[in-house]
N, C-alpha and C positions, 0 to 999 in steps of 0.2 A: 435428716439433712440430706444434702445432695450426695449422690453416690461417689463422685470424685473426692469430695471433702471427706466422706466416710472412709474411702479407701486410703487416703493420706493418713488419717488418724489411726486406721487399723495397722498400716505399715509401721507407724511410729510405735504403736503398742507392741508389735512383734519384736522390733529392735529393743524396746524396753525390756520385754520378757526374756529375750536372749541374754541381755546384759545382766539382768537380775539373777537369772539361772546360773550364769557363769560366776557372778560374784558370790552367790550362796554356796556354790560348789567349792570355790577357792577358800572361802571363809571356813566352811565345814572341814576342809582338808587341814587347814592351819590349826584349828581348834583340836582336831583329832591328833595332829602331830604334837601339839603342845601338851595334850593330856599325857603323852609319854608312856604308852604301854610298851612292853618289851619287844613285841614282834614288830611294831612300827619303828622303834628306835634302831633295831638291828638292821632293818631293810634299808634305811636311809631315805631322806626326803625326795631326792632326785629319782631314784629307782621307783619309789612308790608313786610319784606323780606320773611317771611314764606308764606305770601299770594301770593307774586310774584314768588316764587321759581318754581312752575310748569311751568310758562311762560318761565323761563330760560331753564329748562329741555327740553321743547318743541322746543325752539329756537336752541339749540345745536344739536338737531336731524334733524329739518326741513332744516336748511341752508345747511349743508353738503350733505344731501339727495338730495336737489334740485340741488346742484352743480354737483353731480354725474349724475343725470338724464339729466341735461343740457349739459353734456360733459365738464364741466369746469376743471376736473381733468385729462382729456385725453391729453397726450403728452404736458404737461405744459412747459417742457424744450424747446419746439420748438415754442412756442407762443411768439408773439411780445407783448410789454407792452400794446399797445392799445387793443389787443385782450383780454389780462388778465383783463384790466379795464372793458371792455364790459361784460365779464363773471361775474365780481363782481357786476356790476350794475344790471344784470339780476337776480343774486342770491338775492341781497338785495331787489329788487322790488317785486319779486315773493314771497320771504320769508315773507316780511311785509304783503303782500296781503293775504298769507296763514294764518298768525297769526291773522290778523283782522277777516278773515272769521271764523276761529275756535272759536275766542272769541265771535263773534256774534252768532254762532250756539249754543255755550255752555253757552250763556248769561253771559259772563265774564265781567260784567259792572264795576267790582271793579278795572279793570286795566285802568289807566289813558291813554287817547289817546295822550296827549302831551308827556308822558313818552315814548310811543312806537315810536313816531316821533323822539325824541331825541336819542333813542336807534338806530334807523335806520341810522341816520346821523353819529353817532359815530362808528357804525359798519362798514359802508362803508369806513370811513377814516382809521380805524384800519386795516381792511382787506386789503385795497390797500397798506398801508404803510408796513404792516408785510409781505405781499407777495413780495413786492419790495426788502425788506431787506433779505428775504429768498432766492430770486433769486441771489442777489449779494453775500451773504454768501456761498450759495451752489456752485456758480461758483468758488469762491476763494478756498474753501476746495478741490474741485475736481481738481483744477489746480496744487495742490501741488504734487511734484514728487512721494511721497510714495502712493498717492491715484490714480495715473494714471493706466489705463489698457492697455496693449500692445497687438497688433493684428498682425497676419501674414495672408495674403490672398493667398490661393492656386488658381492659375489661373491669367491670364493677359489679358483677353478679355474684351468685353463690360460689362459683368456682374460684373467682378472684378473691373472695373473702376467705376461702379455705387456704389458698396459697399465702395470703397476707398473714393469717394466724400463724402458719408454720414459720414464716419469715420472722415474725415477732418473737416466736419461741427461740429462734436461733440468734437473737441479738447478742447473747453472751459469747457466741462464737464468731462475732464480727459481721453478721448479716444486718443490713440496713435498708428499710423500705422508704423510698422517696415519695411515692404517690401512685396515682392511678391515671390511666388514659381511658376516657369514657368512649364507649362504642354504642351507637343507637341514637334514636330521636328523642327519647324521654329525658327529662331534666337530670343532669349529672348529680349523683349523691355518693358520699363515702359509705362503703359497706358498714353495716351495723356489727356490733359485737367485738370491735377491735379496741386496743388499749388507748389509742388516740385518734384524732381526726386527721386525715391526710388530704392533700390537695387532689382534686379530680379535674383533669383538663381534657379538652377535646383532642381528637387524634391529630389535628393539625399542629398541635403544640409539641408533639413528640420530638421532632427534629430540633426545636428550640431547646428543649430540655437536654437533649444529647449534647448540644453545644455549650450550654450555660451551666450544666451541673456535671459532677463526676458520676457517670453511669457505667456500671460494669456489665450488667445483664438486664435484658428485658424479657419478662415472662408473659406469654400470650395465654390468658385464661378466658377463652371465649367459646361460643357454640361452634360446632363443626361447620355450619353453614356460613359463618362469618370469616373463617380462615382464609378463603379464597379472596374475599374483598380486602383483606389486610395484607395481601402479598406485597404491595408497594411499601408498606411500613417495614416489613421484614427485610426487603431489599435495601432500604435505607439503613437499617441497623447493620446489615452485612457490609455495606460500603463503609460505614463508620468503624467497623471492627468490633462491634458490640455483640456479645454472645446472646443468642436467642434460645429460649426454652418454651416448649409448647405443652400446656397441660392436656393430658389425654383423658379427660373426664368423660368424654363422649364415647369411649370404647365400651363394649359389653361388660357388665358387672360379673364378678365371680372369678376373674382370672387373677391369681395371686402372684404370677410372675409375668412381667412385661419387660422385654428388652429388644434391642436391635441386633440382628446378626447379618452377615454378608454372605451371599451365595455368589462366589467370585467377586465381581465388582458391584453386584446388585444388592442394595440394602433392603432388608426384610424386617418388618416389625413383627415380633414373635410374642404371642400370648399363650400362656399355659397355666393350667390349674393343678399341676402335679409337680413334685420336686424337680428342680433343674440344676442343682449343684452337682456338676459332673464329678468333681473331686470327692465329695462326700459319698456319692453313690458308688464310686469306684472303691472307696474304703469299705463301704457296706458289703460289696461283692467280695472283696479280699477277705474280710472277716468270715463271710459265709463259707468260702473255700477252705480257709484254715480250720475253722471249728468243725466243719462237716468231716474233713479228713481225720482230725483228731478224734472225733466222736465215733467214727466208723472203726478206727483202730482200737480205741479203748473199750468200746461196747461190743466188739466182735464176739467175745464169749457169750454175751447175752443174746446176740443175734442167733448164734448157733443153738443155744438152749431153746429159745422161742420157736425157731424153725423146726426143731425136733419135736417139741410139744404139739405144734400145729399138725405135723405129719402123722403123729401117733394118735391124736384124739379125734381126727375127722378125716374123711376122704377128700381128695382134691389137692390142688397145688398149694405150696407154702405161701406164695405171694399172690395177692389180689391186684390185678391191673385194671385201671379205669381211666377213660379219657376225661381230662379236665381242661379248663380254659386258663391259660396263663397270661403273661404280659401282652396287652393289646388284643386279647382274645385268641392268641395262638394256642393251638391244642397240643397237649403232651400227655404221656402215659404216666399217671400217678401210681406209685407203688405203696402197698400196705401189706402187713401180715394179714392173711385171710382170717377174718373173725366171724364169717357167716358160712352157711352151707353153700355148696357149689352152684346151685340154681337159684341163688338169692334174687337176681334181677328178674327172672321169670315169675317169681312169687310176688313181686312188688305190686303188680296190678291188682291182685286179690286183696292186698292189705291197704290200698290207697284210701279206703273209707275210714280206716282207723288212724289216719295221719294226725298226730298231735301238734305238728308244727304248722306255721303259716306258709302258704304256697309262695314260692315254688319249692321250698325245702320239704323233705320227708323225714320226720323224726317219730320214733315210737319207743316209749319207755321200756317195754318188755317185748322187744321185737323177736318173734318166734324164729326168725332166720338166723339169729346169733347162736353160735356154739357156746358151751359153758366156758371154755377157755377164752373165746372171743369177748364175752361180757367182761371177764376179768381184765383182759388186755385193754379194752376200751376205757374201763374205769380209770386206768393210769396212763392212757394214751400210748401204750406200748405198741399198738398196731400201726402207729404212725412212724415208728423209727426208720423203716426203709426209705422214707422220704428224704432222709439225709443224702441218699444217692441222687434224688431229684435236685436237691440243693447244690450238690457238687457239680451236677451237669449244667446248672444254670436255669432249670425250669422253675425253681422256687428259691425263696430266701428263708432265712431262719425266722424273720419277722415280716409279716405282710398280711394283706387281706386274705380271707379264706378262698381257696381255689374252687370255683364253681363248676358244676356239670354243664355241658353244652345246652341241654334242655332247660336248665334253670336260666341261662343267659337269654334264651329265646323269649322268656317271660319277663325280662327286666324292663322297668320303666326307663326312659332316657337318662334321668339323673342317677340311676343305679349303675349304669354302665361305666361311670368314671372309676369305679373300684377296679376295673380291668387295666387301668393305666399304670398300675404299680405291680411289680412282681409278687405273686402270691406267697404266703408264708406258712410256716409250721405253727406259728402262734401269733397272736395280735391282741388288741384290746378286748375283743370278744371272748378270748380264752380266759381273760382275767375276770370278766364281769359275770359270766354265766355258762360259758361253753355251750352245751347242747340245749340249754333251757331258754335261750334268747329267741325272741320273735325275729323274723327275717328283716323287717324294717329297722329294728334296733341294731341288729348285727351289721346291716349295711351302713347305717349312720356312724357306727363305731369305726368301721373301715375307712369311711371318708374323713372322719375326725383324725384318724391316724395319718392319712395322706396329707391333709391340710397342715398338720403340725409335725410332720416327720423330721427327725434329727437322729443322729447316731446315739445321742444321749437317751432319747426316747426308746430306741431299740434296746439299749442296755437295760433300762429300767423294766421294760416288758419281759426280757429274757430272765432277769433275776426274779421278778414276781411270778413268772410262769411255774417255776420249780415247785414252790409250796402248793400252788393251786393244783398241779398235776398229781403230786404225791398224796394230797388229801383226797383225791378222787371227786372233788366238789363239782357239781354241775354236769357230770358225765352221764350219758345214756348207754 
C-alpha cells in the first residue's frame, strides 16, 4: 500500500503495542501480588510498583524498538496473520532476552524472574489479540463509504494494469478505482486481468470526471516520453487540489530503495540497491561496538594464550597485517593472528599453479606456508579473533560480506562490486554454507543475497548459526 497509509498503520500498531505491553505488565503485577508470596506482601504494593516502574518504562521502549528494527511495522496491512504472529513471537522473545540481559548487567536482582515470565506470556497473548482486533476494526472503518479514497489511472498499458491490480487488492482498506484515462491513438480498452471492467475515457474527459465524481488521487502510469505531454493534465489536477502520483516504472531495474531527499531546497530522486534504513544500520553499528568490546574483554586470556603460542612456535610477529577493501572500497589494515611463515606473500607466486579456488581467490587445502599452530587456529577461525579490533574501529562489522584484497577487487566484474557497498564482516552466509570450500561466484552471490535481504534479525540468525559451524571446523582450510 501507499507509504503514508503504511506509516499511519505502523504508528497505530506502535501505540497498540505500547498499550498491550503496559496492560500485560500491570496485569502480571496484580496477579503476582494476588498470589501473595511473603516477600511481596511485606514490601507492599506501592513500594513494589515504584521499584518495578523502571522495568515497565524500559519494556515500552524496548519492545516497539525491536519491532521497528525487525521490520514488524513494515507494510502490516499486507501481512498474513501467520506473519504477524511470527513478528510478535520474535518481538516477545528478543524483548524478554534484552530485559533479562539488562537486569543481569545492571544487577537488578530485585525483579522476580517468575514475574518476568508471566509478563512475557501475557504480553504475547495481549499483543496477538489486540493486533487481530486492530486489523479487523481498521478494515471495517476503511470499508465505510465516507472513508474510501477514489482513484483515476492515467494510462491503460501494463504499468496501469499493475497499479490497478494493487488498488483492487487494497479495496478492503478503502481504496477504490474509478476508471482509466486513455493516452495514445489506438482504440481505448480496459486492461486485462482485472476483477471487473472499468470505464476508459479519453484524456479530454479527465476534467469532467474531476468535477462530476469524487476523485481523491490521480495516478499517472505512462511511458516517460509521455509525461511531458501530460503536463497540462497534471497542472489541472494541481489547480483542483487533487493529489498526483507518478509511477516510476521507467527507472532502471534492480534498485530496491527509491525515495526523494532534499539537498537544501533541491529535491533529489534517490535510487539505491543497498540497505538505507539509517536507524537499523545505527543499531547494527551499536551492537558491533558493544559486542566487540565485551568479546575483547572476555576473550583477553585466550588472546594472550594464542599470542604466546604464535611467538613460541614460529619466528616473526604475533599479528599478521594485510590491506583489505572495506565499505565503498576504502582500504584498511586487517588484523589476524599470524598462521603462516613470515615470507608467505613472497611464496605465493610459486604456489599459484596449485590454486584450488576460483580466481581471484587463492585457496589451498594443504598450504605449505601454514604453520602447525596456524592450521589448528584456521580450523576454528581463531586466527580471525583480532578482527574484533577492526570491528570496534569501524573497519568491519560482526556480520557482512567477506573483506577482499585490493588485487581481488581489480578483477571484479561490475555486478560483483556491489558487495563493497556494505561494511565487510567477520561472518556471513558464506561462512554457514561452506567457508573455504565455496567457489568465488557462489560466495559473491551469497554476499549479495545478504545485502538484498539484510535485517537485524538476519544478522542475529547468522551469528547464532556461526557458532556451531566454527566449533565443528566444517569447511575450513
